[in-house]
C-alpha positions as CSV (number, residue, x, y, z in Angstrom):
1,M,31.9,73.5,76.3
2,R,35.0,71.8,77.7
3,K,37.0,73.8,75.2
4,Y,35.6,77.1,76.6
5,R,36.2,76.0,80.2
6,F,39.8,75.1,79.4
7,I,40.4,78.5,77.8
8,L,38.7,80.2,80.9
9,F,41.1,78.3,83.3
10,I,44.1,79.5,81.3
11,V,43.0,83.1,81.4
12,I,42.3,83.0,85.1
13,G,45.7,81.4,85.6
14,L,47.4,84.1,83.6
15,I,45.6,86.9,85.6
16,C,46.7,85.3,88.9
17,E,50.3,84.9,87.7
18,M,50.4,88.6,86.6
19,G,48.9,89.7,89.9
20,C,51.4,87.7,92.0
21,S,54.3,88.8,89.8
22,G,53.3,92.5,90.2
23,D,53.2,92.2,93.9
24,S,56.6,90.6,93.9
25,D,58.1,93.3,91.8
26,S,56.6,96.0,94.0
27,F,58.1,94.4,97.0
28,Q,61.6,94.2,95.4
29,E,61.5,97.9,94.6
30,E,61.2,98.8,98.2
31,K,64.7,100.0,99.3
32,P,66.1,99.4,102.7
33,E,66.2,102.4,105.0
34,G,69.9,102.8,104.7
35,E,69.7,103.1,100.9
36,K,67.4,106.1,100.7
37,K,68.8,109.0,98.6
38,E,70.8,111.4,100.6
39,V,69.9,115.1,100.8
40,V,72.5,117.5,99.5
41,D,73.6,119.8,102.2
42,P,74.9,123.2,100.8
43,N,76.8,123.7,104.1
44,F,78.8,120.5,103.6
45,H,81.9,121.7,101.8
46,I,83.9,119.0,100.1
47,Y,87.5,119.1,98.8
48,L,89.2,116.7,96.4
49,C,92.9,116.1,97.3
50,F,95.5,114.3,95.3
51,G,99.2,114.0,94.8
52,Q,102.3,112.2,96.0
53,S,103.5,111.1,99.4
54,N,103.4,114.6,101.0
55,M,99.7,114.6,100.1
56,G,99.3,111.2,101.7
57,G,101.2,112.4,104.7
58,A,104.5,111.4,106.2
59,G,104.5,113.3,109.6
60,E,104.3,111.5,112.9
61,I,100.8,111.6,114.3
62,E,101.0,113.1,117.8
63,I,98.5,113.4,120.6
64,E,97.4,116.9,119.6
65,D,96.5,115.5,116.1
66,R,94.0,113.0,117.4
67,T,91.5,115.5,118.7
68,V,89.2,116.4,115.7
69,D,86.0,118.3,115.4
70,E,83.0,116.1,114.3
71,R,82.4,118.6,111.5
72,F,85.6,117.7,109.8
73,Q,85.1,114.4,107.9
74,V,87.0,112.2,105.5
75,M,85.6,109.9,102.8
76,S,87.7,106.7,102.5
77,A,88.9,106.2,98.9
78,C,91.5,103.4,99.4
79,D,90.6,99.7,99.2
80,S,93.0,98.8,102.0
81,D,91.2,101.0,104.5
82,P,88.6,98.4,105.6
83,I,91.5,96.2,106.9
84,S,93.8,98.8,108.5
85,L,91.5,101.7,109.4
86,H,88.0,100.0,109.5
87,R,86.8,102.5,106.9
88,Q,84.7,101.5,103.9
89,P,85.5,103.3,100.7
90,G,82.7,105.8,99.8
91,S,81.6,106.3,103.4
92,W,82.2,109.4,105.7
93,Y,84.2,109.2,109.0
94,K,85.5,111.7,111.5
95,A,88.8,113.0,110.1
96,V,91.1,111.4,112.6
97,P,94.6,110.9,110.9
98,P,95.7,109.1,108.8
99,L,93.3,110.4,106.2
100,C,94.7,108.8,103.1
101,S,95.4,105.1,103.9
102,G,96.6,102.9,106.7
103,D,100.2,103.4,105.5
104,S,100.0,107.2,105.5
105,K,100.6,109.6,108.4
106,L,99.9,113.3,109.1
107,S,99.6,115.5,106.1
108,M,98.7,119.1,105.3
109,I,95.1,118.1,104.7
110,D,94.6,117.4,108.4
111,Y,95.2,121.1,109.3
112,F,93.5,122.4,106.1
113,G,90.2,120.9,107.4
114,R,90.8,122.0,111.0
115,T,91.4,125.6,109.9
116,L,88.1,125.8,108.0
117,V,85.9,124.3,110.7
118,K,87.6,126.6,113.2
119,K,86.8,129.6,111.1
120,Y,83.2,128.6,110.1
121,S,80.8,127.4,112.8
122,D,78.0,126.7,110.4
123,I,79.6,124.3,107.9
124,K,81.0,120.8,107.7
125,V,84.2,120.0,105.8
126,G,84.7,116.8,103.9
127,V,88.0,115.7,102.2
128,I,88.8,112.9,99.8
129,V,92.5,112.0,99.5
130,V,94.0,110.0,96.7
131,A,97.8,109.8,96.9
132,I,100.6,107.7,95.3
133,G,104.1,108.0,96.8
134,G,106.8,108.7,94.2
135,A,104.3,108.9,91.4
136,R,104.8,111.0,88.3
137,L,101.9,113.2,87.1
138,D,100.9,110.6,84.5
139,A,99.6,108.3,87.3
140,F,96.7,110.7,87.8
141,D,96.0,111.3,84.1
142,K,92.6,110.1,82.8
143,Q,94.2,108.3,79.9
144,G,97.9,108.3,80.6
145,F,97.7,106.2,83.7
146,R,97.6,103.0,81.7
147,E,101.0,103.4,80.2
148,Y,102.4,104.7,83.5
149,Y,101.0,101.6,85.3
150,R,102.5,99.3,82.6
151,Q,106.0,100.7,83.1
152,T,106.1,101.5,86.8
153,D,107.6,99.5,89.7
154,S,105.7,96.8,91.5
155,W,105.5,98.9,94.8
156,Q,103.8,101.7,92.9
157,K,101.5,99.3,91.1
158,E,100.4,98.0,94.6
159,Q,99.5,101.6,95.6
160,I,97.6,102.2,92.3
161,D,95.7,98.9,92.7
162,N,94.4,100.2,96.1
163,Y,92.5,102.7,94.0
164,G,91.0,100.2,91.6
165,G,93.9,100.5,89.1
166,S,93.1,104.2,88.2
167,P,93.7,106.9,90.8
168,Y,91.9,109.4,88.6
169,A,88.8,107.2,88.1
170,R,88.7,106.5,91.9
171,L,88.8,110.3,92.7
172,V,86.0,110.9,90.2
173,K,83.9,108.1,91.6
174,M,84.3,109.2,95.2
175,G,83.7,112.8,94.1
176,Q,80.4,111.8,92.5
177,K,79.4,109.9,95.7
178,A,80.3,112.9,97.8
179,Q,78.1,115.2,95.6
180,Q,75.1,113.2,96.8
181,S,75.6,114.7,100.3
182,G,77.5,118.0,99.8
183,V,79.1,120.5,97.4
184,I,82.6,120.3,96.0
185,K,84.3,123.6,96.8
186,G,87.9,123.1,95.7
187,I,90.7,120.8,94.6
188,L,93.9,120.5,96.6
189,F,97.1,119.3,94.9
190,H,100.7,118.5,95.9
191,Q,103.1,116.9,93.4
192,G,106.4,117.6,91.7
193,E,109.1,115.6,93.3
194,S,108.9,113.0,90.6
195,G,109.1,113.9,86.9
196,G,108.0,117.5,87.5
197,K,110.9,119.6,86.2
198,T,109.6,120.1,82.7
199,D,108.0,123.2,81.1
200,N,105.0,121.0,80.2
201,W,104.1,120.2,83.8
202,P,101.6,123.2,84.2
203,K,99.8,122.1,81.0
204,E,99.6,118.5,82.3
205,V,98.2,119.7,85.6
206,E,95.7,121.8,83.6
207,K,94.5,118.8,81.7
208,I,93.8,116.8,84.9
209,Y,92.1,119.8,86.5
210,N,89.9,120.3,83.4
211,D,89.0,116.6,83.2
212,L,87.9,116.7,86.8
213,L,85.7,119.7,86.2
214,V,84.0,118.1,83.2
215,D,83.5,114.7,84.8
216,L,82.1,116.1,88.0
217,N,80.1,118.9,86.3
218,L,82.0,121.7,88.1
219,K,82.8,125.3,87.1
220,S,86.3,126.5,87.2
221,E,85.3,129.9,88.7
222,S,83.7,128.2,91.7
223,V,86.3,125.4,92.2
224,P,89.8,126.8,92.8
225,L,92.9,124.6,92.5
226,L,95.2,125.0,95.5
227,V,98.8,123.9,94.8
228,G,101.5,123.5,97.5
229,E,105.2,124.2,97.0
230,L,107.8,121.6,97.7
231,L,110.3,121.5,100.5
232,Y,112.7,124.5,100.4
233,Q,116.4,124.2,100.1
234,D,117.1,125.7,103.5
235,Q,114.9,123.0,105.0
236,G,116.8,120.2,103.3
237,G,114.7,119.8,100.2
238,I,116.4,118.7,96.9
239,C,113.5,119.4,94.6
240,W,113.2,123.1,95.6
241,G,113.9,124.2,92.0
242,M,110.5,122.8,91.0
243,N,108.9,125.7,93.0
244,D,109.8,128.1,90.1
245,I,107.7,125.9,87.8
246,I,104.8,125.6,90.3
247,A,104.8,129.4,90.5
248,T,103.8,129.6,86.8
249,L,100.7,127.5,87.2
250,P,98.3,130.5,87.8
251,N,99.4,131.7,84.4
252,V,97.9,128.6,82.8
253,I,95.0,128.0,85.2
254,E,93.2,131.2,86.1
255,N,91.8,129.9,89.4
256,A,95.0,128.2,90.5
257,H,96.7,129.4,93.7
258,V,100.2,128.6,95.0
259,I,100.6,127.8,98.7
260,S,104.0,128.8,100.1
261,A,106.1,126.1,101.9
262,E,108.6,128.7,103.2
263,G,109.7,127.9,106.7
264,C,107.9,124.5,106.7
265,T,110.5,122.2,108.3
266,G,111.6,119.0,106.6
267,Q,112.5,115.6,108.0
268,D,114.4,114.4,104.9
269,N,115.1,115.6,101.3
270,F,111.4,115.3,100.3
271,H,109.0,115.2,103.2
272,F,107.9,117.7,105.8
273,T,107.9,117.2,109.5
274,S,104.6,117.2,111.5
275,V,105.2,120.8,112.3
276,G,105.8,121.6,108.7
277,Y,102.6,119.8,107.6
278,R,100.6,121.7,110.2
279,K,101.9,125.0,109.0
280,L,101.4,124.2,105.3
281,G,97.9,122.9,106.0
282,I,96.9,126.1,107.8
283,R,98.1,128.0,104.8
284,Y,96.0,126.0,102.5
285,G,93.0,126.7,104.8
286,E,93.7,130.4,105.0
287,K,93.9,130.7,101.3
288,M,90.6,128.9,100.9
289,I,89.1,131.3,103.5
290,E,90.5,134.3,101.6
291,L,88.9,133.0,98.4
292,N,85.6,132.5,100.1
293,N,85.6,136.0,101.4
294,K,86.5,137.3,98.0
295,N,83.6,135.4,96.4
296,L,81.2,136.8,99.0
297,S,82.3,140.4,98.4
298,N,81.8,140.1,94.6
């Protein structure tokens, strides 16, 4: 009899333990209010932006640049932002410059976004900017970044480290995060001052573009690549010859579009002035509007 009582006590104990444990698991699965899955807004148009220092921005931020429509937002991608800009990577903020990092300034992306929200009253525009000053294209390659990092200077390694060691992987990670709340509509690119003057450059750009499409599950026909020219010779640029190579990119990537830098003023041999960035950014925006109108008419 004692034997059966002992067994009964064990069974009751196990039942109680399972019941308590089930309640505990159920409680742990309850997510805090802030962690609920976001609803994807088809009217939240997102653009991935990457390149060198001109993409990061080197123009002085003036009073007129600090007034920004709430519908123009930036997702922080740089690890240094929490310290300098009080922005957490992966979160959205009003797109008050600088958009890239605490060390950057005004860029063409500032006026790209402003142009779109001015044109469309029913959408929000979000941008994600990953830029490495002086970087060759290899720095943004999905595989090639490792060898580039190994050989590059310490000041560039510091910039790359701010993107978790891989600018490409950080752009994809932030893009995936952004897709939880909106729709990626395009990729903006500006590079060529470093290591660009080779016939293979368009194919290297094509590889990065295609990798982004695959990793973010995007279609080339609905995600154009907008590529800006470099500073012209008559504005003091010394890499102006690269513009001939940039012009061939649409021959390699069907949905690539070149943005003219003609008349965009320069502050040195490589970088645009604030006026130049504003003009170039508006042209990026106008090209995107043109493409949107073309898609609507098809």
